[in-house]
C-alpha positions as CSV (number, residue, x, y, z in Angstrom):
1,M,-6.7,48.2,-5.6
2,S,-3.0,47.7,-6.2
3,K,-1.7,44.5,-7.7
4,G,-0.1,43.5,-4.4
5,A,-3.4,44.0,-2.5
6,A,-5.2,41.9,-5.1
7,V,-2.8,39.1,-4.9
8,A,-3.0,39.2,-1.0
9,A,-6.8,39.1,-1.2
10,I,-6.8,36.1,-3.6
11,A,-4.3,34.3,-1.4
12,A,-6.4,35.0,1.7
13,A,-9.6,33.7,-0.1
14,F,-7.7,30.5,-1.2
15,L,-6.4,29.9,2.4
16,A,-9.9,30.4,3.8
17,A,-11.4,27.9,1.3
18,A,-8.7,25.4,2.0
19,A,-9.3,25.6,5.7
20,A,-13.0,25.2,5.2
21,W,-12.4,22.1,3.1
22,A,-10.0,20.6,5.7
23,A,-12.5,21.2,8.5
24,D,-15.3,19.5,6.5
25,K,-13.1,16.6,5.6
26,A,-12.2,16.1,9.3
27,A,-15.9,16.3,10.3
28,N,-17.0,13.9,7.6
29,P,-14.3,11.2,7.0
30,S,-14.9,8.6,4.3
31,P,-15.5,4.9,5.3
32,V,-11.8,4.2,4.5
33,E,-10.6,7.0,6.7
34,Q,-12.9,5.9,9.5
35,A,-11.6,2.4,9.4
36,V,-8.0,3.5,9.3
37,Q,-8.5,5.9,12.3
38,A,-10.3,3.1,14.2
39,H,-7.4,0.6,13.5
40,E,-9.9,-1.7,11.8
41,T,-7.6,-2.6,8.9
42,L,-4.4,-4.6,8.8
43,P,-1.2,-2.6,8.4
44,M,-0.2,-2.0,4.8
45,E,3.2,-3.7,5.4
46,D,1.3,-6.9,6.4
47,I,-0.6,-6.9,3.1
48,I,2.5,-6.3,1.1
49,R,4.1,-9.3,2.8
50,R,1.1,-11.4,2.0
51,A,1.0,-10.3,-1.6
52,K,4.7,-11.2,-2.1
53,A,4.1,-14.6,-0.5
54,E,1.2,-15.2,-2.8
55,Q,2.9,-13.8,-5.9
56,P,6.6,-13.2,-5.8
57,G,7.5,-9.9,-7.5
58,Q,7.8,-6.2,-7.0
59,V,4.9,-4.2,-5.6
60,Q,4.1,-1.2,-7.8
61,E,1.1,0.2,-6.1
62,I,-1.2,-0.5,-3.1
63,E,-4.5,1.2,-2.4
64,L,-7.1,0.9,0.3
65,E,-10.6,1.2,-1.1
66,H,-14.2,0.7,-0.2
67,K,-15.9,-1.5,-2.7
68,H,-19.2,-3.4,-2.5
69,G,-19.6,-2.7,1.2
70,R,-16.1,-4.0,2.0
71,L,-12.7,-2.6,2.6
72,L,-10.1,-4.0,0.3
73,Y,-6.4,-3.5,-0.3
74,E,-5.7,-3.6,-4.1
75,V,-2.1,-4.6,-4.8
76,N,-0.6,-4.1,-8.2
77,L,2.7,-5.9,-8.8
78,V,5.1,-7.0,-11.5
79,A,5.7,-10.7,-11.0
80,D,9.2,-12.2,-11.2
81,D,8.4,-13.4,-14.8
82,G,7.5,-9.8,-15.8
83,S,3.7,-10.2,-15.9
84,K,1.5,-7.7,-14.2
85,K,-0.8,-9.0,-11.4
86,E,-3.6,-7.5,-9.4
87,L,-4.3,-9.0,-6.0
88,K,-7.2,-7.9,-3.7
89,F,-7.1,-8.6,0.0
90,D,-9.8,-8.1,2.7
91,A,-8.4,-5.2,4.7
92,K,-9.7,-6.5,8.0
93,T,-8.8,-10.2,7.7
94,G,-6.0,-10.3,5.1
95,E,-7.9,-12.9,3.2
96,L,-7.0,-13.1,-0.5
97,V,-10.2,-12.1,-2.3
98,S,-9.0,-12.2,-5.9
99,K,-5.9,-12.6,-8.0
100,K,-5.7,-11.9,-11.7
101,D,-3.6,-10.7,-14.5
102,D,-3.6,-6.9,-14.4
103,D,-5.4,-5.5,-17.5
104,E,-5.1,-1.7,-17.1
105,D,-8.1,-1.2,-19.4
106,D,-10.3,-3.4,-17.1
107,D,-12.2,-1.4,-14.5
108,D,-14.4,-3.5,-12.2
109,D,-15.9,-0.7,-10.1
């Protein structure tokens, strides 16, 4: 087999694997993906607005996650005083669930 044919075969195998993965992912969405598709969560922009109202500062990261049987938005921000904060909001209601100093070594999974 020539080098070009080998590269083409590898590329075809990769594309087939990627297509199979995408089909499986579409057929078996995660709880987070299901909730977003069903519009069961508040828009991310609404959560960012709530976070800034609760703790003025610059949002660094926002994630939608499924923890302890509940969908939560986790918002990491740098407060106006330079401190790092982590706020968690219920993704369906927008209720503030927790607010704490962000310790990057702390993992409460």
